[in-house]
mmCIF file of the N, C-alpha and C atoms, coordinates in Angstrom:
data_MODEL
# 
_entry.id   MODEL 
# 
loop_
_atom_site.group_PDB 
_atom_site.id 
_atom_site.type_symbol 
_atom_site.label_atom_id 
_atom_site.label_alt_id 
_atom_site.label_comp_id 
_atom_site.label_asym_id 
_atom_site.label_entity_id 
_atom_site.label_seq_id 
_atom_site.pdbx_PDB_ins_code 
_atom_site.Cartn_x 
_atom_site.Cartn_y 
_atom_site.Cartn_z 
_atom_site.occupancy 
_atom_site.B_iso_or_equiv 
_atom_site.pdbx_formal_charge 
_atom_site.auth_seq_id 
_atom_site.auth_comp_id 
_atom_site.auth_asym_id 
_atom_site.auth_atom_id 
_atom_site.pdbx_PDB_model_num 
ATOM 1   N N  . MET A 1 1  ? 37.175 17.582 78.763 1.00 0.00 ? 1  MET A N  1 
ATOM 2   C CA . MET A 1 1  ? 37.233 16.684 77.625 1.00 0.00 ? 1  MET A CA 1 
ATOM 3   C C  . MET A 1 1  ? 36.074 16.996 76.690 1.00 0.00 ? 1  MET A C  1 
ATOM 4   N N  . LYS A 1 2  ? 36.387 17.207 75.439 1.00 0.00 ? 2  LYS A N  1 
ATOM 5   C CA . LYS A 1 2  ? 35.358 17.426 74.428 1.00 0.00 ? 2  LYS A CA 1 
ATOM 6   C C  . LYS A 1 2  ? 35.013 16.098 73.786 1.00 0.00 ? 2  LYS A C  1 
ATOM 7   N N  . GLU A 1 3  ? 33.718 15.910 73.562 1.00 0.00 ? 3  GLU A N  1 
ATOM 8   C CA . GLU A 1 3  ? 33.245 14.637 73.028 1.00 0.00 ? 3  GLU A CA 1 
ATOM 9   C C  . GLU A 1 3  ? 32.161 14.906 71.985 1.00 0.00 ? 3  GLU A C  1 
ATOM 10  N N  . LEU A 1 4  ? 32.158 14.119 70.940 1.00 0.00 ? 4  LEU A N  1 
ATOM 11  C CA . LEU A 1 4  ? 31.129 14.182 69.917 1.00 0.00 ? 4  LEU A CA 1 
ATOM 12  C C  . LEU A 1 4  ? 30.415 12.845 69.904 1.00 0.00 ? 4  LEU A C  1 
ATOM 13  N N  . LYS A 1 5  ? 29.115 12.865 70.182 1.00 0.00 ? 5  LYS A N  1 
ATOM 14  C CA . LYS A 1 5  ? 28.331 11.634 70.200 1.00 0.00 ? 5  LYS A CA 1 
ATOM 15  C C  . LYS A 1 5  ? 27.485 11.574 68.929 1.00 0.00 ? 5  LYS A C  1 
ATOM 16  N N  . LEU A 1 6  ? 27.637 10.502 68.169 1.00 0.00 ? 6  LEU A N  1 
ATOM 17  C CA . LEU A 1 6  ? 26.859 10.298 66.955 1.00 0.00 ? 6  LEU A CA 1 
ATOM 18  C C  . LEU A 1 6  ? 25.960 9.088  67.132 1.00 0.00 ? 6  LEU A C  1 
ATOM 19  N N  . ASN A 1 7  ? 24.706 9.274  66.808 1.00 0.00 ? 7  ASN A N  1 
ATOM 20  C CA . ASN A 1 7  ? 23.734 8.183  66.811 1.00 0.00 ? 7  ASN A CA 1 
ATOM 21  C C  . ASN A 1 7  ? 22.941 8.322  65.517 1.00 0.00 ? 7  ASN A C  1 
ATOM 22  N N  . LEU A 1 8  ? 23.393 7.659  64.471 1.00 0.00 ? 8  LEU A N  1 
ATOM 23  C CA . LEU A 1 8  ? 22.795 7.781  63.144 1.00 0.00 ? 8  LEU A CA 1 
ATOM 24  C C  . LEU A 1 8  ? 22.000 6.531  62.811 1.00 0.00 ? 8  LEU A C  1 
ATOM 25  N N  . GLU A 1 9  ? 20.830 6.723  62.216 1.00 0.00 ? 9  GLU A N  1 
ATOM 26  C CA . GLU A 1 9  ? 20.036 5.610  61.711 1.00 0.00 ? 9  GLU A CA 1 
ATOM 27  C C  . GLU A 1 9  ? 19.426 6.011  60.381 1.00 0.00 ? 9  GLU A C  1 
ATOM 28  N N  . TYR A 1 10 ? 19.574 5.136  59.400 1.00 0.00 ? 10 TYR A N  1 
ATOM 29  C CA . TYR A 1 10 ? 18.965 5.301  58.076 1.00 0.00 ? 10 TYR A CA 1 
ATOM 30  C C  . TYR A 1 10 ? 19.348 6.632  57.432 1.00 0.00 ? 10 TYR A C  1 
ATOM 31  N N  . CYS A 1 11 ? 20.638 6.868  57.307 1.00 0.00 ? 11 CYS A N  1 
ATOM 32  C CA . CYS A 1 11 ? 21.158 8.082  56.677 1.00 0.00 ? 11 CYS A CA 1 
ATOM 33  C C  . CYS A 1 11 ? 22.033 7.696  55.492 1.00 0.00 ? 11 CYS A C  1 
ATOM 34  N N  . HIS A 1 12 ? 21.577 7.953  54.288 1.00 0.00 ? 12 HIS A N  1 
ATOM 35  C CA . HIS A 1 12 ? 22.353 7.685  53.070 1.00 0.00 ? 12 HIS A CA 1 
ATOM 36  C C  . HIS A 1 12 ? 22.892 6.255  53.031 1.00 0.00 ? 12 HIS A C  1 
ATOM 37  N N  . GLY A 1 13 ? 22.107 5.298  53.446 1.00 0.00 ? 13 GLY A N  1 
ATOM 38  C CA . GLY A 1 13 ? 22.519 3.909  53.396 1.00 0.00 ? 13 GLY A CA 1 
ATOM 39  C C  . GLY A 1 13 ? 23.137 3.384  54.682 1.00 0.00 ? 13 GLY A C  1 
ATOM 40  N N  . ILE A 1 14 ? 23.344 4.230  55.682 1.00 0.00 ? 14 ILE A N  1 
ATOM 41  C CA . ILE A 1 14 ? 23.862 3.778  56.973 1.00 0.00 ? 14 ILE A CA 1 
ATOM 42  C C  . ILE A 1 14 ? 22.672 3.296  57.797 1.00 0.00 ? 14 ILE A C  1 
ATOM 43  N N  . SER A 1 15 ? 22.616 2.011  58.093 1.00 0.00 ? 15 SER A N  1 
ATOM 44  C CA . SER A 1 15 ? 21.464 1.506  58.842 1.00 0.00 ? 15 SER A CA 1 
ATOM 45  C C  . SER A 1 15 ? 21.544 1.906  60.308 1.00 0.00 ? 15 SER A C  1 
ATOM 46  N N  . LYS A 1 16 ? 22.725 1.822  60.930 1.00 0.00 ? 16 LYS A N  1 
ATOM 47  C CA . LYS A 1 16 ? 22.889 2.251  62.321 1.00 0.00 ? 16 LYS A CA 1 
ATOM 48  C C  . LYS A 1 16 ? 24.368 2.500  62.591 1.00 0.00 ? 16 LYS A C  1 
ATOM 49  N N  . PHE A 1 17 ? 24.650 3.618  63.229 1.00 0.00 ? 17 PHE A N  1 
ATOM 50  C CA . PHE A 1 17 ? 26.012 3.974  63.634 1.00 0.00 ? 17 PHE A CA 1 
ATOM 51  C C  . PHE A 1 17 ? 25.918 4.748  64.931 1.00 0.00 ? 17 PHE A C  1 
ATOM 52  N N  . ASP A 1 18 ? 26.460 4.196  66.003 1.00 0.00 ? 18 ASP A N  1 
ATOM 53  C CA . ASP A 1 18 ? 26.400 4.814  67.322 1.00 0.00 ? 18 ASP A CA 1 
ATOM 54  C C  . ASP A 1 18 ? 27.800 4.792  67.911 1.00 0.00 ? 18 ASP A C  1 
ATOM 55  N N  . HIS A 1 19 ? 28.401 5.987  68.078 1.00 0.00 ? 19 HIS A N  1 
ATOM 56  C CA . HIS A 1 19 ? 29.779 6.042  68.569 1.00 0.00 ? 19 HIS A CA 1 
ATOM 57  C C  . HIS A 1 19 ? 30.031 7.382  69.252 1.00 0.00 ? 19 HIS A C  1 
ATOM 58  N N  . ASN A 1 20 ? 30.866 7.371  70.273 1.00 0.00 ? 20 ASN A N  1 
ATOM 59  C CA . ASN A 1 20 ? 31.327 8.587  70.940 1.00 0.00 ? 20 ASN A CA 1 
ATOM 60  C C  . ASN A 1 20 ? 32.773 8.841  70.534 1.00 0.00 ? 20 ASN A C  1 
ATOM 61  N N  . PHE A 1 21 ? 33.039 10.028 69.982 1.00 0.00 ? 21 PHE A N  1 
ATOM 62  C CA . PHE A 1 21 ? 34.387 10.399 69.578 1.00 0.00 ? 21 PHE A CA 1 
ATOM 63  C C  . PHE A 1 21 ? 34.973 11.335 70.619 1.00 0.00 ? 21 PHE A C  1 
ATOM 64  N N  . ASP A 1 22 ? 36.156 11.018 71.114 1.00 0.00 ? 22 ASP A N  1 
ATOM 65  C CA . ASP A 1 22 ? 36.903 11.890 72.004 1.00 0.00 ? 22 ASP A CA 1 
ATOM 66  C C  . ASP A 1 22 ? 37.653 12.883 71.120 1.00 0.00 ? 22 ASP A C  1 
ATOM 67  N N  . LEU A 1 23 ? 37.292 14.155 71.184 1.00 0.00 ? 23 LEU A N  1 
ATOM 68  C CA . LEU A 1 23 ? 37.869 15.141 70.277 1.00 0.00 ? 23 LEU A CA 1 
ATOM 69  C C  . LEU A 1 23 ? 39.270 15.576 70.686 1.00 0.00 ? 23 LEU A C  1 
ATOM 70  N N  . ASN A 1 24 ? 39.815 14.995 71.740 1.00 0.00 ? 24 ASN A N  1 
ATOM 71  C CA . ASN A 1 24 ? 41.207 15.249 72.093 1.00 0.00 ? 24 ASN A CA 1 
ATOM 72  C C  . ASN A 1 24 ? 42.146 14.363 71.281 1.00 0.00 ? 24 ASN A C  1 
ATOM 73  N N  . ASN A 1 25 ? 41.587 13.427 70.519 1.00 0.00 ? 25 ASN A N  1 
ATOM 74  C CA . ASN A 1 25 ? 42.368 12.526 69.668 1.00 0.00 ? 25 ASN A CA 1 
ATOM 75  C C  . ASN A 1 25 ? 42.148 12.884 68.206 1.00 0.00 ? 25 ASN A C  1 
ATOM 76  N N  . ASP A 1 26 ? 43.032 12.418 67.355 1.00 0.00 ? 26 ASP A N  1 
ATOM 77  C CA . ASP A 1 26 ? 42.878 12.564 65.911 1.00 0.00 ? 26 ASP A CA 1 
ATOM 78  C C  . ASP A 1 26 ? 42.309 11.262 65.363 1.00 0.00 ? 26 ASP A C  1 
ATOM 79  N N  . TYR A 1 27 ? 41.506 11.385 64.293 1.00 0.00 ? 27 TYR A N  1 
ATOM 80  C CA . TYR A 1 27 ? 40.904 10.209 63.679 1.00 0.00 ? 27 TYR A CA 1 
ATOM 81  C C  . TYR A 1 27 ? 41.166 10.222 62.186 1.00 0.00 ? 27 TYR A C  1 
ATOM 82  N N  . LEU A 1 28 ? 41.344 9.047  61.644 1.00 0.00 ? 28 LEU A N  1 
ATOM 83  C CA . LEU A 1 28 ? 41.527 8.852  60.221 1.00 0.00 ? 28 LEU A CA 1 
ATOM 84  C C  . LEU A 1 28 ? 40.593 7.736  59.794 1.00 0.00 ? 28 LEU A C  1 
ATOM 85  N N  . ILE A 1 29 ? 39.827 7.992  58.753 1.00 0.00 ? 29 ILE A N  1 
ATOM 86  C CA . ILE A 1 29 ? 38.927 6.964  58.248 1.00 0.00 ? 29 ILE A CA 1 
ATOM 87  C C  . ILE A 1 29 ? 39.581 6.340  57.014 1.00 0.00 ? 29 ILE A C  1 
ATOM 88  N N  . TYR A 1 30 ? 39.927 5.079  57.131 1.00 0.00 ? 30 TYR A N  1 
ATOM 89  C CA . TYR A 1 30 ? 40.519 4.334  56.032 1.00 0.00 ? 30 TYR A CA 1 
ATOM 90  C C  . TYR A 1 30 ? 39.835 2.976  55.995 1.00 0.00 ? 30 TYR A C  1 
ATOM 91  N N  . ALA A 1 31 ? 39.237 2.666  54.856 1.00 0.00 ? 31 ALA A N  1 
ATOM 92  C CA . ALA A 1 31 ? 38.524 1.397  54.727 1.00 0.00 ? 31 ALA A CA 1 
ATOM 93  C C  . ALA A 1 31 ? 38.370 1.071  53.247 1.00 0.00 ? 31 ALA A C  1 
ATOM 94  N N  . PRO A 1 32 ? 38.080 -0.184 52.932 1.00 0.00 ? 32 PRO A N  1 
ATOM 95  C CA . PRO A 1 32 ? 37.878 -0.569 51.530 1.00 0.00 ? 32 PRO A CA 1 
ATOM 96  C C  . PRO A 1 32 ? 36.646 0.098  50.935 1.00 0.00 ? 32 PRO A C  1 
ATOM 97  N N  . ASN A 1 33 ? 36.563 0.047  49.630 1.00 0.00 ? 33 ASN A N  1 
ATOM 98  C CA . ASN A 1 33 ? 35.394 0.602  48.952 1.00 0.00 ? 33 ASN A CA 1 
ATOM 99  C C  . ASN A 1 33 ? 34.128 -0.107 49.416 1.00 0.00 ? 33 ASN A C  1 
ATOM 100 N N  . GLY A 1 34 ? 33.047 0.664  49.508 1.00 0.00 ? 34 GLY A N  1 
ATOM 101 C CA . GLY A 1 34 ? 31.757 0.089  49.880 1.00 0.00 ? 34 GLY A CA 1 
ATOM 102 C C  . GLY A 1 34 ? 31.541 -0.078 51.365 1.00 0.00 ? 34 GLY A C  1 
ATOM 103 N N  . THR A 1 35 ? 32.296 0.648  52.190 1.00 0.00 ? 35 THR A N  1 
ATOM 104 C CA . THR A 1 35 ? 32.146 0.483  53.644 1.00 0.00 ? 35 THR A CA 1 
ATOM 105 C C  . THR A 1 35 ? 31.689 1.760  54.329 1.00 0.00 ? 35 THR A C  1 
ATOM 106 N N  . MET A 1 36 ? 30.865 2.548  53.677 1.00 0.00 ? 36 MET A N  1 
ATOM 107 C CA . MET A 1 36 ? 30.124 3.692  54.215 1.00 0.00 ? 36 MET A CA 1 
ATOM 108 C C  . MET A 1 36 ? 30.886 4.998  54.355 1.00 0.00 ? 36 MET A C  1 
ATOM 109 N N  . LYS A 1 37 ? 32.090 5.142  53.823 1.00 0.00 ? 37 LYS A N  1 
ATOM 110 C CA . LYS A 1 37 ? 32.821 6.404  53.954 1.00 0.00 ? 37 LYS A CA 1 
ATOM 111 C C  . LYS A 1 37 ? 32.071 7.549  53.290 1.00 0.00 ? 37 LYS A C  1 
ATOM 112 N N  . THR A 1 38 ? 31.603 7.372  52.073 1.00 0.00 ? 38 THR A N  1 
ATOM 113 C CA . THR A 1 38 ? 30.877 8.425  51.369 1.00 0.00 ? 38 THR A CA 1 
ATOM 114 C C  . THR A 1 38 ? 29.544 8.705  52.037 1.00 0.00 ? 38 THR A C  1 
ATOM 115 N N  . SER A 1 39 ? 28.846 7.672  52.482 1.00 0.00 ? 39 SER A N  1 
ATOM 116 C CA . SER A 1 39 ? 27.571 7.867  53.182 1.00 0.00 ? 39 SER A CA 1 
ATOM 117 C C  . SER A 1 39 ? 27.775 8.674  54.458 1.00 0.00 ? 39 SER A C  1 
ATOM 118 N N  . PHE A 1 40 ? 28.850 8.400  55.181 1.00 0.00 ? 40 PHE A N  1 
ATOM 119 C CA . PHE A 1 40 ? 29.157 9.137  56.402 1.00 0.00 ? 40 PHE A CA 1 
ATOM 120 C C  . PHE A 1 40 ? 29.424 10.606 56.098 1.00 0.00 ? 40 PHE A C  1 
ATOM 121 N N  . SER A 1 41 ? 30.221 10.881 55.063 1.00 0.00 ? 41 SER A N  1 
ATOM 122 C CA . SER A 1 41 ? 30.527 12.272 54.729 1.00 0.00 ? 41 SER A CA 1 
ATOM 123 C C  . SER A 1 41 ? 29.286 13.012 54.234 1.00 0.00 ? 41 SER A C  1 
ATOM 124 N N  . LYS A 1 42 ? 28.414 12.353 53.476 1.00 0.00 ? 42 LYS A N  1 
ATOM 125 C CA . LYS A 1 42 ? 27.164 12.988 53.028 1.00 0.00 ? 42 LYS A CA 1 
ATOM 126 C C  . LYS A 1 42 ? 26.259 13.312 54.213 1.00 0.00 ? 42 LYS A C  1 
ATOM 127 N N  . THR A 1 43 ? 26.217 12.422 55.209 1.00 0.00 ? 43 THR A N  1 
ATOM 128 C CA . THR A 1 43 ? 25.403 12.653 56.392 1.00 0.00 ? 43 THR A CA 1 
ATOM 129 C C  . THR A 1 43 ? 25.929 13.844 57.191 1.00 0.00 ? 43 THR A C  1 
ATOM 130 N N  . ILE A 1 44 ? 27.247 13.945 57.351 1.00 0.00 ? 44 ILE A N  1 
ATOM 131 C CA . ILE A 1 44 ? 27.843 15.071 58.068 1.00 0.00 ? 44 ILE A CA 1 
ATOM 132 C C  . ILE A 1 44 ? 27.596 16.379 57.305 1.00 0.00 ? 44 ILE A C  1 
ATOM 133 N N  . MET A 1 45 ? 27.671 16.342 55.984 1.00 0.00 ? 45 MET A N  1 
ATOM 134 C CA . MET A 1 45 ? 27.390 17.547 55.185 1.00 0.00 ? 45 MET A CA 1 
ATOM 135 C C  . MET A 1 45 ? 25.921 17.954 55.305 1.00 0.00 ? 45 MET A C  1 
ATOM 136 N N  . ASP A 1 46 ? 25.008 16.985 55.365 1.00 0.00 ? 46 ASP A N  1 
ATOM 137 C CA . ASP A 1 46 ? 23.596 17.300 55.581 1.00 0.00 ? 46 ASP A CA 1 
ATOM 138 C C  . ASP A 1 46 ? 23.419 18.045 56.902 1.00 0.00 ? 46 ASP A C  1 
ATOM 139 N N  . TYR A 1 47 ? 24.073 17.542 57.949 1.00 0.00 ? 47 TYR A N  1 
ATOM 140 C CA . TYR A 1 47 ? 23.977 18.175 59.263 1.00 0.00 ? 47 TYR A CA 1 
ATOM 141 C C  . TYR A 1 47 ? 24.544 19.591 59.217 1.00 0.00 ? 47 TYR A C  1 
ATOM 142 N N  . LYS A 1 48 ? 25.681 19.752 58.558 1.00 0.00 ? 48 LYS A N  1 
ATOM 143 C CA . LYS A 1 48 ? 26.323 21.064 58.433 1.00 0.00 ? 48 LYS A CA 1 
ATOM 144 C C  . LYS A 1 48 ? 25.420 22.054 57.711 1.00 0.00 ? 48 LYS A C  1 
ATOM 145 N N  . ASN A 1 49 ? 24.711 21.587 56.683 1.00 0.00 ? 49 ASN A N  1 
ATOM 146 C CA . ASN A 1 49 ? 23.858 22.459 55.873 1.00 0.00 ? 49 ASN A CA 1 
ATOM 147 C C  . ASN A 1 49 ? 22.435 22.577 56.410 1.00 0.00 ? 49 ASN A C  1 
ATOM 148 N N  . GLY A 1 50 ? 22.140 21.907 57.520 1.00 0.00 ? 50 GLY A N  1 
ATOM 149 C CA . GLY A 1 50 ? 20.809 21.998 58.118 1.00 0.00 ? 50 GLY A CA 1 
ATOM 150 C C  . GLY A 1 50 ? 19.737 21.231 57.366 1.00 0.00 ? 50 GLY A C  1 
ATOM 151 N N  . VAL A 1 51 ? 20.148 20.205 56.627 1.00 0.00 ? 51 VAL A N  1 
ATOM 152 C CA . VAL A 1 51 ? 19.224 19.381 55.847 1.00 0.00 ? 51 VAL A CA 1 
ATOM 153 C C  . VAL A 1 51 ? 19.021 18.061 56.572 1.00 0.00 ? 51 VAL A C  1 
ATOM 154 N N  . GLU A 1 52 ? 17.788 17.584 56.625 1.00 0.00 ? 52 GLU A N  1 
ATOM 155 C CA . GLU A 1 52 ? 17.535 16.288 57.259 1.00 0.00 ? 52 GLU A CA 1 
ATOM 156 C C  . GLU A 1 52 ? 17.992 15.160 56.339 1.00 0.00 ? 52 GLU A C  1 
ATOM 157 N N  . SER A 1 53 ? 18.796 14.260 56.883 1.00 0.00 ? 53 SER A N  1 
ATOM 158 C CA . SER A 1 53 ? 19.297 13.130 56.096 1.00 0.00 ? 53 SER A CA 1 
ATOM 159 C C  . SER A 1 53 ? 18.171 12.137 55.833 1.00 0.00 ? 53 SER A C  1 
ATOM 160 N N  . TYR A 1 54 ? 18.343 11.362 54.785 1.00 0.00 ? 54 TYR A N  1 
ATOM 161 C CA . TYR A 1 54 ? 17.352 10.362 54.412 1.00 0.00 ? 54 TYR A CA 1 
ATOM 162 C C  . TYR A 1 54 ? 18.087 9.106  53.972 1.00 0.00 ? 54 TYR A C  1 
ATOM 163 N N  . ASP A 1 55 ? 17.385 8.021  53.915 1.00 0.00 ? 55 ASP A N  1 
ATOM 164 C CA . ASP A 1 55 ? 17.967 6.759  53.478 1.00 0.00 ? 55 ASP A CA 1 
ATOM 165 C C  . ASP A 1 55 ? 17.776 6.616  51.985 1.00 0.00 ? 55 ASP A C  1 
ATOM 166 N N  . VAL A 1 56 ? 18.836 6.393  51.288 1.00 0.00 ? 56 VAL A N  1 
ATOM 167 C CA . VAL A 1 56 ? 18.800 6.268  49.828 1.00 0.00 ? 56 VAL A CA 1 
ATOM 168 C C  . VAL A 1 56 ? 18.116 4.969  49.411 1.00 0.00 ? 56 VAL A C  1 
ATOM 169 N N  . TYR A 1 57 ? 18.385 3.890  50.151 1.00 0.00 ? 57 TYR A N  1 
ATOM 170 C CA . TYR A 1 57 ? 17.903 2.580  49.758 1.00 0.00 ? 57 TYR A CA 1 
ATOM 171 C C  . TYR A 1 57 ? 16.471 2.322  50.187 1.00 0.00 ? 57 TYR A C  1 
ATOM 172 N N  . PHE A 1 58 ? 16.092 2.800  51.363 1.00 0.00 ? 58 PHE A N  1 
ATOM 173 C CA . PHE A 1 58 ? 14.727 2.604  51.881 1.00 0.00 ? 58 PHE A CA 1 
ATOM 174 C C  . PHE A 1 58 ? 14.174 3.950  52.339 1.00 0.00 ? 58 PHE A C  1 
ATOM 175 N N  . PRO A 1 59 ? 13.740 4.790  51.386 1.00 0.00 ? 59 PRO A N  1 
ATOM 176 C CA . PRO A 1 59 ? 13.276 6.152  51.760 1.00 0.00 ? 59 PRO A CA 1 
ATOM 177 C C  . PRO A 1 59 ? 12.024 6.149  52.634 1.00 0.00 ? 59 PRO A C  1 
# 
């Protein structure tokens, strides 16, 4: 079983996000505006590009 564990704190406005994703399943992110979708994608792009994420609201 492949698993992705995320433990994010203070990344682009995300105060705390701790979740284990089972990569044998498919995931879809659907939520109303203002519920961290863009912040999550910016944080993942930072990780992909080797850049340390920062908090936009409380640097």
